[in-house]
N, C-alpha and C positions, 0 to 999 in steps of 0.2 A: 691718740686711739679714739676711734670715732664714738660719739655719744648716742645710744640706741634709747628711743622712748619705749614706754611700757604698751605693749600690745594687748588686744581683746584676748579672754580666754585665760586670763591669769587666775589661780585660785584666791578665794578669799580667806579671811581670818588668820592671816599670818602674825607671827610673833613681831611685835614692834620694835625689838632690840636686835643686835647683832648687825650682820651685814648680808648683802645678797649672796646667794649659793655661788660658789664657783663652780664652772663648767670644764669639763673635759672632753674635748672632741677625739673620739677613736678614728683612728688612721688604718688601722688594720681592717683586712676583710672587706674592703668596699668595691670588690671587684665587679659587682654589678653596675657601677658608675664608670668604671674605666679599665682599662687593658693592665694587666699585672706587669707589663714592661714600661708602663707610664708611670715610673716612680716621679718624675717631677711634678706630677700632678699632686701627689700626696704632700710635697714641700709646699707646692702653691696653697694647698688648701690649709696648711699650718699657719702660713703668712695671713690668709683670710680670718682665721679663727683669732689670731692674734688681734687683728684690726677690728674686730667685731666686740672683743673685750672678753674671749675666753680666758680662762686661768692655764690651761694646760691641753698638751694632746699627747695622745698614748698611741704607742706601737708595740705590739706585740710578736713574739717569735716562736717558731720551730726551725730546726736546722734542716731535718728531713721528716718526711711522713711515710707511714706503712700502709698494706692494705688493711689493716684493723682500724685505721682512722675512721673509717666509716662502719664500724662493725655493729653500731646501734641504729643505724638507718640514717641516710643523710637528711639534713634539715630538709622539712617541707618547703619553706620558702628561702632562696640563696641569700636573701637580705638579714637573715637571722642572725645569731651570735655563734660562732664555732665553739663546741662544747666537746668534751670527752667522747669519742665514738660517733659524732653526728656530722663528720666533714668528709667531703671528696677527698681522696689520696693527693689528687693533683692540685688541692688547693695551695695557691702561692703564699710563701712566706719569705718575704726578701728581709736581708738583715736590718733589725730594727736600729742597732747601734750605728750602723752606716746612715740610715736615714735620718735618724736624731741628729747626727752631725752635719748633715747638708742643711737640716731645718735651724740647728743651732746658728749657722753662719748668715741667714736671711732673716732671723727674728732677734729681738731685743728684750723681751720681757717673758714670753709665755714659759711656763715650765715643761720640760721634756720627761715624760713618763716611759722608761723603759719596762714596758710590761711583761710579765710572764717571762723573765729572764731564767732560762733553764741552767742555772749554775753547774750542777754537777756533769754537763758534758763537757765542762772545760777545767782546766786547772786554776786554781784561784789566783795564782800571780799572773796568768795570762787575763782572766777576766778583770781582775782588779786594775790592770793596766789600762784596758779598754775602758772601763767605766771610769776612772779617776781621770783620763785624759778629756774624755768628753765632758766630766763635769767642770774640769778646769777651763777648757774652751769655751764653755757656754757661762761662765762666770757664776757657777754654781747652781744653775737651774735644772740640773737632772735629778729625777726621781727613779729609784731601781725598784722594781717588784722582784725579787728574786723567787722562785719556787723550784718545783721537781717535776712537775709535768706528770703525764699518765701514760704514755705511749712506750711501752717496752721496746718495740721495733726501733725507736729513735736511739736509745741507748745502746742497743746491739750494733746499729751502724757505725756508732760511734766508739765502741769497745770499754762502755761505761757501764759498772756494774748497776743493774736497775733496782735489785734488792736492798741496796745500800744507799739508796738515792739521798734519803733523810739523813743518815748520818753525814753525806758529803755537803749537804747544804750546811748542816750545822758548822761544819769544819769551814766552810766558805765564809760565814758570817764571823767566826772567831777569828780567822786569820786577815780578813779585811780589816776588822778593829786595829789588830797590831801595824798592819801595813800603812794606814791612814796615819798613824801616831808615831810609831818608832823609825829611828835610823841609829844605826842597822836594825832591820827587824828580823825577827826570829820565831818560828812557829813548830809546834811538835803536834801532830795530831795521829789518829790511827790510819789515815789515808793519804793524808799530804804532811810535810815536812819541808822546812827551810831554813837555813842559819845565817845569821849576819849579812842580810842579801839588802842592799842599798836600791830602794824604790823611790825613785825620783823622776819626773816631779809628781807629788802627791796630788790629792783631788784639792777642790776650791777651800774647803774647810779641814781643821783639823779631824773632824768626826766623819769626814767623808760623805759623798751624797746622801741625801734623805731617802731612806728605806720605807716601801709600804709592804705590808705582809699581809696574805690571806690566802684563801683556797676554799675549798670544801669542808665545811664543817670546822668546830672549834674543839678540835683535840688538844691533848694535853701539850704536845709538843709544838703545836702552832701558837698556842696560847703563851708558852714561855717564849719564842721567837719574838712574838710581838712585844711583850713585856720588855724583854732584853734589849731588843735593837729597833723596835718600830717606830718609826715617826707617824706614821699612818696603817690602817686596817681597811684593806680592799677586800671584801669577802665575795665569794662567787655565790650569787644569790642573795636572798635576804635573810640574815641570821635570825636567829629564834631569841625570844627575850631572855630564856635560859643561857643560851650561849653568851649573849649580852652580859648577864649579869656575871657569868664566870670572868669574863674579862674584866669587867669593873674590879671584881674581888681580887682577881691576880693582880692587876695594876697598883691597887690599893696595898696589898701585902708587899709590894715592891717599892712602895714609897714613891709611885708616880702617879699624878692628877691625870684623870681620863681627858681634861682639856688639852693636855699636851699631846693627844693623838688625834691626827686627822682622820675622820670617818668618812669613807667614800663608799657612796651608793651608786644608783643609776636609773634610767629609766624604763619604761615597760612598754615596749614596742609590741602591739598586736597586728597580726596580719590577718586580712579577711580570707584570703586566698594564697595559692603558691606563687602569684604573678603581681600581686598590688603592693604597694608601699603602705606604710601604716600612718595613722592620724597623729600629729606632734601633740595637740593636746591632750588626747586620751594618755600619751606616753608621759607628758610632763607631769600629768595629776599624780603620778607616782612620787614625786619630789616632797611635796609639802608633808605628809606622813613620816618621812624619813628625816626631813629637818627637825620635825617634834621629836624624834628619836636621837638627836643628837649629831646626825649626819650635815655634813657640810659642803662636800663637793661631791659632782655627779656626773658619770659619764654618759655619753650619747654619741651614738654611730650614725653619720648623715645619710649612709645608703639604705636605712631602713625608713626614710622618710623622702626622698627625691632620687630620681634615676637620673638626673642632670648633673654632669661634672662641673658645668660652669653656674651650678645654682648653689654651692656650697657657701659663698660668702653671704648669700641673701639668707641661706638657711641659718647661718650662725647669728647673723643679725636677729632674725626674729626669735630664735632661741633666747638670747639675752634680754631682748624686749619683755619676752613672757615671762621671765623668771626675776627681771630685775627689782620687783618690789617685795619679793619673799624675803625673809630675812632669817639666817641661821640663828640658833639660839645661844651659841657659844662664843661669846666674845672672847675668851680666852684663846680660843685657837685662832681668832682672828690675830691676836697679838703674837702666838706663836710662829705664824706662819709669815708674818709680816717681817718678824725679827730675823727668819732665815733668808730673806732677799739678798739677792747678789750685792755685795758691797758691804754688809753688815758683818761684824766682826763675830757675831754669836752663831753657833753652828745650829742652833734650834731654840728651845723654850729653857726657861731657869731648871728645868728638870730633864738634862738629857738622857737619851737613851744609855743604858749602862753598858752595853756593849761596846762602846766607842771608849772605855776604860779598862776594858777586862781583857787579859792575856788568854784565859783558856777558860772552858765552861763543859760541863757535863752534856753529853749529845743525847742520853737516855736510848732507850730501846724500842719506843713505841713507833708504830708503823706511820708513814706519812699519808 
């Protein structure tokens, strides 16, 4: 792994303990840099990110989009993040799991984050098979962020019940825990059921791939999912202090230490107009306040800062150089993640997520 020195522009006054923040390179939505048909470019960028010292790469998904994908108005600058209702319906979304499999084959260390996996669009047996195989193939490097998404037209196209998507996600999470653990495996839910199925090979660890959970808002069901199944919390936007306090209280009530939960933040790209890239130093300035709030992993999208597809390696090295002397405040999280590295016998911290050992769990009735 190449060593990168600290570059100018790093923020001052950082905590002396802990470790440098982990950086996650977002590989989705970078179509201002390359053609949507040039998928090998994304694989190359992942290798360059690993060489530069990035901790992970993330690829998100949609299967199809409909006309209302842009109902709120298409983003002003095409380099911005795709959000509910702000994207051109023709936005490309190649298969995240296929791409991550290709990346797994050409990398050794970097974590593979399957972001925004819309679980209710598939049967849990099918999705668990795909996720478990990729986790095993990569030596336990897979991180899954299961979600319900927001586009009703996508559910309609695939014949999935949009109004039940929260219940469907809960049954996915419950059934995955059974599939990773039991042989034969049986599950009985309101929407999915299977009995005495033999599900081999299983994921790399008995608890399955690491799970990040998050979305817009800290509603009751989101909190329950994080506490029960989450290895990490990846919110959409910056959570309020009230939301974080509710999460801390729920974790404590369940007997879980907040240090066992990886908190995933992001950078803040500011675009001066509809055609320009953002300033990297200004975007990275958002990291230090999040570190002070306990966050330790941060996402960044290269196309927000460069239009050159051959510049990603240099960009990654510059990012690592600028954040290298920052220090996260949670040494416990550093131990937790390292204990989860490929080759470790432990599936996570000494306080594993409860869902790994649960056969069933109430889904509740709150909306997602």
